[in-house]
C-alpha positions in Angstrom: -49.5 33.0 -17.4 -50.2 31.1 -14.2 -48.2 28.1 -15.6 -45.3 30.3 -16.5 -45.2 31.9 -13.0 -45.3 28.4 -11.4 -42.3 27.4 -13.6 -40.4 30.5 -12.6 -41.1 29.9 -8.9 -40.0 26.3 -9.2 -36.8 27.2 -11.0 -36.0 29.8 -8.4 -36.6 27.4 -5.6 -34.4 24.8 -7.3 -31.6 27.3 -7.8 -31.9 28.5 -4.2 -31.7 24.9 -3.0 -28.6 24.2 -5.1 -26.9 27.3 -3.9 -27.7 26.5 -0.3 -26.3 23.0 -0.8 -23.1 24.3 -2.3 -22.7 26.9 0.5 -23.2 24.1 3.1 -20.6 21.9 1.3 -18.1 24.8 1.1 -18.7 25.6 4.8 -17.9 21.9 5.8 -14.8 21.8 3.7 -13.5 25.0 5.1 -14.2 23.8 8.7 -12.3 20.6 8.0 -9.2 22.6 6.9 -9.5 25.0 9.9 -9.8 22.2 12.4 -7.3 19.7 11.0 -4.6 21.6 9.2 -2.6 22.5 12.3 -2.2 18.8 13.1 -0.7 18.0 9.6 3.1 18.3 9.7 5.9 18.5 7.1 8.4 15.7 7.2 11.9 16.1 5.8 14.3 13.2 5.6 18.0 12.8 4.6 19.2 9.6 3.0 22.7 8.7 1.8 22.5 7.4 -1.8 25.3 6.5 -4.2 25.9 8.9 -7.1 27.2 8.0 -10.6 30.7 7.5 -9.3 29.6 5.2 -6.5 30.1 7.8 -3.8 27.4 8.2 -1.2 25.9 11.7 -1.2 23.0 13.1 0.9 19.6 13.2 -0.7 16.7 15.0 0.9 13.0 14.1 0.6 9.8 15.7 1.9 6.4 14.5 2.7 3.6 14.8 5.3 2.4 13.2 8.5 -0.2 13.9 11.2 -0.4 13.9 14.9 -1.7 10.5 16.1 -2.0 10.8 19.8 -1.3 13.1 22.8 2.0 11.4 23.6 4.1 13.0 20.8 3.5 10.4 18.1 3.2 11.3 14.5 2.3 8.8 11.8 3.5 8.8 8.2 4.5 6.5 5.3 7.4 4.2 5.8 8.8 5.0 2.4 9.4 8.6 3.5 11.7 7.7 6.3 13.2 4.3 5.3 17.0 4.3 5.7 17.0 8.0 6.7 20.0 9.2 8.6 18.1 12.3 9.9 14.4 13.1 10.1 13.0 16.6 10.8 9.4 17.5 11.5 8.2 21.0 10.8 5.1 22.3 12.6 5.2 25.8 11.2 7.7 27.9 9.2 9.6 28.6 12.4 9.2 25.4 14.3 11.4 22.4 13.3 12.3 19.4 15.4 14.3 16.3 15.0 12.3 13.1 15.2 13.1 9.5 16.0 11.5 6.4 14.5 9.5 4.6 17.0 8.4 1.8 14.7 7.9 1.1 11.0 6.3 -1.5 8.8 7.3 -1.6 5.1 4.6 -4.2 4.4 1.8 -1.7 5.2 4.0 1.4 4.3 3.4 2.8 7.8 5.8 4.4 10.3 5.5 6.2 13.6 7.7 9.1 14.6 8.2 10.8 18.0 9.0 14.3 18.8 9.8 14.8 22.5 10.6 18.5 22.9 7.8 19.9 20.8 4.3 20.8 22.0 2.3 19.2 19.3 -1.2 20.3 18.1 -4.1 18.0 19.1 -4.3 14.6 17.4 -6.6 14.0 14.6 -9.6 11.8 15.2 -9.6 8.5 13.4 -12.7 7.5 11.5 -14.1 4.1 10.4 -13.0 3.4 6.8 -15.3 0.4 6.7 -18.3 2.8 6.8 -17.2 4.6 3.6 -19.2 4.4 0.4 -18.1 5.2 -3.2 -19.0 8.8 -3.8 -18.4 10.1 -0.3 -16.7 13.5 -0.3 -13.2 13.6 1.0 -10.5 16.2 1.8 -6.8 15.6 1.4 -4.3 17.8 3.4 -0.6 17.7 2.8 2.5 19.5 1.8 2.2 19.2 -2.0 5.4 20.1 -3.7 6.5 21.5 -0.4 3.6 23.9 -0.1 2.4 23.6 3.4 -1.0 22.3 4.3 -2.4 22.3 0.8 -6.1 21.2 0.7 -7.6 19.3 -2.2 -11.1 18.0 -2.5 -12.7 15.0 -4.2 -14.6 11.8 -3.7 -14.0 8.2 -2.8 -13.7 6.6 -6.3 -13.4 2.9 -5.2 -12.9 0.8 -2.1 -10.9 -2.3 -1.3 -8.3 -1.8 -4.0 -5.1 -4.0 -4.0 -2.1 -2.1 -5.2 1.5 -3.0 -5.6 4.3 -0.7 -4.3 7.4 0.0 -6.3 9.2 -2.4 -3.9 6.9 -5.2 -5.0 4.8 -5.5 -1.8 1.0 -5.6 -1.9 -1.2 -3.2 0.0 -4.8 -4.3 0.5 -8.0 -2.6 1.5 -6.7 0.6 -0.1 -9.0 3.6 -0.8 -9.0 5.2 -4.3 -9.8 8.9 -4.6 -9.9 11.6 -7.3 -8.8 14.2 -4.8 -5.6 15.6 -6.3 -2.6 14.0 -4.6 0.9 15.3 -5.6 4.5 14.8 -4.5 4.7 15.8 -0.9 1.2 14.5 0.0 2.5 11.1 1.1 1.7 10.4 4.8 -0.9 13.2 5.0 -4.5 12.5 6.0 -7.5 11.9 3.9 -10.5 13.1 5.8 -14.3 13.0 5.6 -16.4 16.0 6.0 -16.7 15.4 9.8 -13.0 16.0 10.0 -12.1 12.4 10.8 -9.2 10.6 9.2 -10.4 7.8 6.9 -7.1 7.2 5.1 -3.4 8.1 4.8 -2.4 9.3 1.3 0.4 7.1 0.0 0.7 6.9 -3.8 -0.8 7.8 -7.2 -1.2 6.2 -10.6 0.3 8.6 -13.0 2.5 8.4 -16.2 3.7 12.0 -15.5 4.4 11.8 -11.8 1.8 14.4 -11.0 -1.9 14.1 -10.0 -4.0 12.3 -12.7 -7.1 11.8 -10.7 -6.2 8.4 -9.4 -4.8 8.5 -5.9 -4.5 5.8 -3.2 -4.7 6.0 0.6 -4.1 3.4 3.2 -7.4 2.9 5.1 -7.8 4.4 8.5 -8.7 1.0 10.0 -5.3 -0.3 8.8 -3.6 2.7 10.4 -5.6 2.3 13.6 -4.6 -1.4 13.8 -1.0 -1.2 12.9 0.3 2.0 14.4 -0.5 1.2 18.1 1.5 -2.0 17.7 4.4 -0.1 16.1 4.3 2.2 19.1 4.4 -0.7 21.5 6.7 -3.1 19.8 8.5 -1.2 17.0 7.3 -3.6 14.3 4.2 -5.4 13.2 3.9 -9.2 12.7 2.9 -10.5 9.3 2.1 -14.1 8.4 4.6 -16.0 6.3 4.9 -19.5 4.6 8.6 -19.3 3.9 8.6 -19.7 0.1 9.4 -17.8 -3.1 7.2 -18.1 -6.1 6.7 -17.1 -9.7 3.3 -16.5 -11.3 2.5 -18.8 -14.2 0.8 -17.5 -17.3 0.2 -18.7 -20.8 3.4 -17.1 -22.3 5.6 -18.5 -19.5 3.9 -21.9 -19.6 4.5 -22.2 -23.4 8.2 -21.2 -22.8 8.5 -24.0 -20.2 6.8 -26.6 -22.4 9.1 -25.8 -25.4 12.0 -26.4 -23.0 10.5 -29.8 -22.1 9.0 -28.8 -18.8 5.4 -30.0 -18.5 3.0 -27.6 -16.6 -0.3 -29.3 -15.7 -2.3 -26.1 -15.0 -3.2 -22.9 -16.9 -2.5 -20.7 -13.9 -1.0 -20.9 -10.4 2.3 -20.1 -8.7 5.5 -22.1 -9.1 7.6 -22.6 -6.0 11.2 -21.5 -6.9 12.8 -21.4 -3.4 12.0 -22.6 0.1 13.5 -21.1 3.2 15.2 -23.6 5.5 13.2 -24.2 8.7 10.2 -22.2 7.4 6.6 -23.5 7.2 6.9 -24.6 3.6 10.1 -26.5 4.4 8.5 -28.2 7.4 5.4 -29.0 5.3 7.6 -30.8 2.7 6.8 -28.5 -0.2 9.5 -28.9 -2.9 11.3 -26.8 -5.4 12.6 -28.1 -8.7 16.0 -29.5 -9.5 16.2 -27.9 -13.0 16.8 -24.3 -14.1 15.9 -22.5 -17.3 17.7 -19.4 -18.5 15.3 -16.4 -19.0 17.2 -13.4 -20.1 19.9 -12.7 -17.5 18.3 -15.0 -14.9 18.1 -18.7 -14.1 14.6 -19.8 -13.0 14.3 -23.0 -11.0 11.6 -25.2 -12.6 10.0 -28.6 -11.8 8.9 -27.6 -8.3 5.4 -27.7 -6.7 2.7 -25.5 -8.3 0.4 -24.0 -5.7 -3.2 -23.5 -6.9 -5.2 -23.0 -3.7 -5.2 -22.3 0.0 -8.0 -23.4 2.4 -10.2 -24.0 -0.6 -9.6 -20.5 -2.1 -8.2 -20.4 -5.7 -4.6 -19.1 -6.1 -3.9 -17.9 -9.6 -1.2 -15.4 -8.6 1.1 -14.8 -5.6 -1.1 -11.8 -4.8 -4.0 -14.2 -4.0 -1.9 -16.2 -1.5 -0.3 -13.1 0.1 -3.6 -11.3 0.6 -5.3 -14.4 2.0 -2.6 -14.9 4.6 -2.6 -11.2 5.5 -6.4 -10.8 5.8 -7.6 -14.2 6.8 -4.9 -15.8 9.0 -2.9 -15.2 12.1 0.5 -16.4 13.1 0.2 -20.0 14.4 -2.9 -20.9 12.3 -2.8 -24.0 10.1 -3.6 -23.6 6.4 -4.1 -26.3 3.7 -2.2 -25.6 0.6 -3.3 -27.3 -2.7 -0.6 -27.9 -5.2 0.5 -30.0 -8.2 3.6 -32.2 -8.0 4.7 -34.3 -11.0 1.2 -33.8 -12.6 -0.7 -35.0 -9.5 -2.8 -32.7 -7.2 -1.8 -33.0 -3.6 -2.4 -31.1 -0.3 -0.2 -30.1 2.6 -0.9 -28.5 6.0 1.4 -25.6 6.9 1.6 -23.6 10.1 1.7 -19.9 9.5 4.8 -18.3 10.9 5.9 -14.7 11.4 7.7 -13.1 8.5 11.3 -12.3 9.5 11.9 -8.5 9.9 14.8 -8.5 7.4 12.7 -10.3 4.7 13.3 -8.6 1.4 11.5 -8.6 -1.9 13.6 -9.1 -4.9 12.3 -8.2 -8.3 13.4 -10.2 -11.4 12.0 -9.2 -14.8 11.3 -12.3 -16.8 9.6 -10.5 -19.6 6.4 -12.4 -19.0 2.8 -11.2 -19.3 1.7 -11.5 -15.7 2.7 -9.4 -12.7 3.6 -11.7 -9.9 5.9 -11.5 -7.0 6.8 -14.1 -4.4 8.5 -13.2 -1.2 12.0 -12.6 -2.4 11.0 -14.2 -5.7 10.2 -13.2 -9.2 8.2 -10.4 -10.7 6.8 -10.3 -14.2 5.1 -7.7 -16.4 1.3 -7.6 -17.0 -0.8 -5.3 -19.1 -3.7 -3.7 -17.3 -2.4 -4.9 -14.0 -4.1 -3.1 -11.1 -1.7 -0.7 -9.6 0.7 -0.7 -12.7 2.6 2.6 -12.9 2.0 3.7 -9.4 4.4 6.2 -8.0 4.8 7.1 -4.4 4.3 10.7 -3.5 
């Protein structure tokens, strides 16, 4: 009898503790919403896009943003406002103001807007995304499907992800969360239970276009680094070597070898174009003087094959791009290892600033490996991290 009573008391104490913990979590989530939601805004943009007949017609898009400082600046995703002819910011159902773009950076998918005539709510406090751990609770607030200030709840699922945008650019140090993120959430904050911004929601991995439990957010430390520069200068400088590449994989290498082009490595990136006057040009890297037809495209072959930078292995363009972005600054000198005519060589290149009008051109070669060089070639790869991402 005494043992039974002890068991009942222990069970009751456990249930009470669990209930108390759940109540505490609920209270924290509610407080985050009450404190932060007023500073989350709805962003509407108008872009002129060609219709089936080639005529330009207006197309509207919606997303989210949040107040960044007390000077009228609002931060959001670049893909929400890129090429927009008009941008409106809505604070409440009644308050709507036209916004101007202060600065934008497609390479980090960040943009800063300014609303002069509006009295904005207080800015959200930025947190330290480097202090996050997998399993930390997070709250996403945004205008899902146009429904204002919708709150969803989840955890940090992974840290330091590298994802590729639909435009072919790589985003690094990205947070992964299972907090439901839907169309309209882009640009909205991902917050910890202290109400601090630890990320900006930007895209999802989903075959249907809706939330599937895999969402991605730009880290708060990236936002805190890039956005002040956008406010001051309008753009953010990124390192650049002035070359275009294609990822090599077994399928592509076999195709080249059947065409009589010898490839001395099993992986690396083939230089297919060099920008005149750029770092690669000044460092005497070379492209090939032959071209192979792959589908509808001609691919230059016979050029240098880059396999390393500063002692770090380069098996895909992503490796080179992320090393430059995270480990170098403009003006630094890097040592590039490459193969030329079957012999391994090295060259020292001075990192330059990527031109603002630099574009990323995708070319589907039907290969097995996802790889994109600056303005270069992209191929398909099964199980590629970030495959199927859709911006929200």
